[in-house]
C-alpha positions as CSV (number, residue, x, y, z in Angstrom):
1,M,48.8,14.1,-26.6
2,S,46.1,14.4,-23.7
3,R,43.0,14.1,-24.3
4,R,39.5,15.5,-22.8
5,P,36.4,12.8,-21.9
6,N,33.6,13.7,-24.3
7,F,30.7,14.9,-22.5
8,G,29.1,13.9,-26.0
9,G,29.2,18.0,-27.4
10,M,28.8,19.1,-23.9
11,G,31.9,21.4,-23.3
12,G,32.5,23.7,-19.8
13,M,30.6,25.7,-20.1
14,N,27.5,24.3,-21.1
15,M,28.7,21.7,-17.7
16,Q,28.1,25.3,-16.2
17,Q,25.4,26.1,-17.1
18,M,24.3,22.6,-16.3
19,M,24.6,23.4,-12.9
20,K,23.7,26.3,-12.3
21,Q,20.2,24.9,-13.8
22,A,20.7,22.7,-11.0
23,K,20.8,24.7,-8.6
24,K,18.1,27.1,-9.5
25,L,15.6,23.6,-9.9
26,Q,16.6,22.8,-6.6
27,A,16.3,26.1,-4.7
28,Q,13.0,26.0,-6.7
29,M,11.8,22.6,-5.0
30,A,13.3,23.3,-1.1
31,E,10.6,26.6,-1.3
32,E,7.5,24.6,-2.6
33,Q,8.8,22.4,0.0
34,E,8.6,24.5,2.2
35,N,5.0,26.4,1.2
36,I,3.7,22.7,1.7
37,T,4.7,22.8,5.0
38,A,3.3,25.7,6.2
39,Q,-0.3,24.5,5.5
40,E,-1.7,22.9,7.5
41,F,-4.1,19.8,6.3
42,T,-7.4,18.5,7.5
43,G,-8.5,14.8,7.7
44,K,-12.8,13.9,8.6
45,S,-14.3,10.7,9.2
46,A,-18.1,9.4,8.2
47,D,-19.5,12.7,9.4
48,D,-16.5,14.8,10.3
49,M,-17.3,12.8,14.0
50,V,-13.5,12.7,14.2
51,V,-11.0,15.4,12.7
52,A,-7.4,15.6,12.3
53,T,-4.8,18.2,11.2
54,F,-1.7,18.3,10.0
55,T,0.9,20.3,9.5
56,G,2.4,20.5,6.2
57,D,5.5,17.9,7.7
58,R,3.1,15.4,8.2
59,K,3.0,15.9,12.2
60,L,0.0,15.9,13.8
61,K,-1.2,19.2,15.3
62,D,-4.5,18.5,16.6
63,L,-7.4,15.7,16.8
64,K,-10.7,16.5,17.5
65,I,-13.6,14.0,18.4
66,D,-17.2,14.5,18.9
67,K,-18.6,12.8,22.0
68,E,-20.9,11.5,19.9
69,A,-18.0,9.2,18.8
70,I,-17.0,7.6,22.1
71,D,-19.2,4.5,23.0
72,P,-17.6,3.3,25.9
73,D,-19.4,0.1,24.6
74,D,-18.2,0.5,20.9
75,P,-14.7,1.2,21.0
76,D,-13.6,-0.1,17.6
77,M,-15.7,2.4,16.5
78,L,-13.8,5.1,17.2
79,Q,-10.8,3.8,16.8
80,D,-11.7,3.5,13.3
81,L,-12.8,7.0,13.3
82,V,-9.8,7.8,14.6
83,I,-7.9,6.0,11.1
84,D,-10.6,6.7,9.4
85,A,-9.3,10.8,9.9
86,V,-5.8,10.0,9.8
87,N,-5.3,8.5,7.2
88,K,-7.6,11.3,4.9
89,G,-5.8,13.7,6.5
90,L,-2.1,12.1,5.5
91,A,-3.4,11.7,1.9
92,Q,-3.9,15.3,1.4
93,I,-0.3,16.5,2.2
94,D,0.6,13.8,-1.0
95,K,-2.0,15.3,-2.7
96,A,-0.7,18.7,-2.2
97,T,3.2,17.5,-2.0
98,Q,2.6,15.4,-5.7
99,A,0.8,18.7,-7.1
100,S,3.4,20.8,-6.4
101,L,6.9,18.5,-6.9
102,G,5.4,16.3,-9.1
103,K,6.3,18.4,-12.1
104,Y,10.3,18.8,-11.0
105,T,9.5,14.6,-10.3
106,K,8.0,13.7,-12.8
107,G,9.7,10.7,-15.8
108,L,12.9,10.1,-13.1
109,M,11.0,7.0,-12.4
């Protein structure tokens, strides 16, 4: 007499429903990720002296540097402004991703 494994009361139909639901969830997540990728995100340094624009897939699309930020005697200031703008732009992407996809991963980690 062969015994079928017990999946906690889940029969074959329930497993099919779970797989269907998982595929639907995966499609929704992919669509939301595409929506994020299609957006632009902007990070700005102090006084908007440097503005970094990213696509949702974290690619730098544009970098604007105000001529006032270019001081040959203080290159460190320009470096700091660029770093600040880039980090703020990337943080915007992270925030949007968490807001959009976080509902799917809540409680998984």
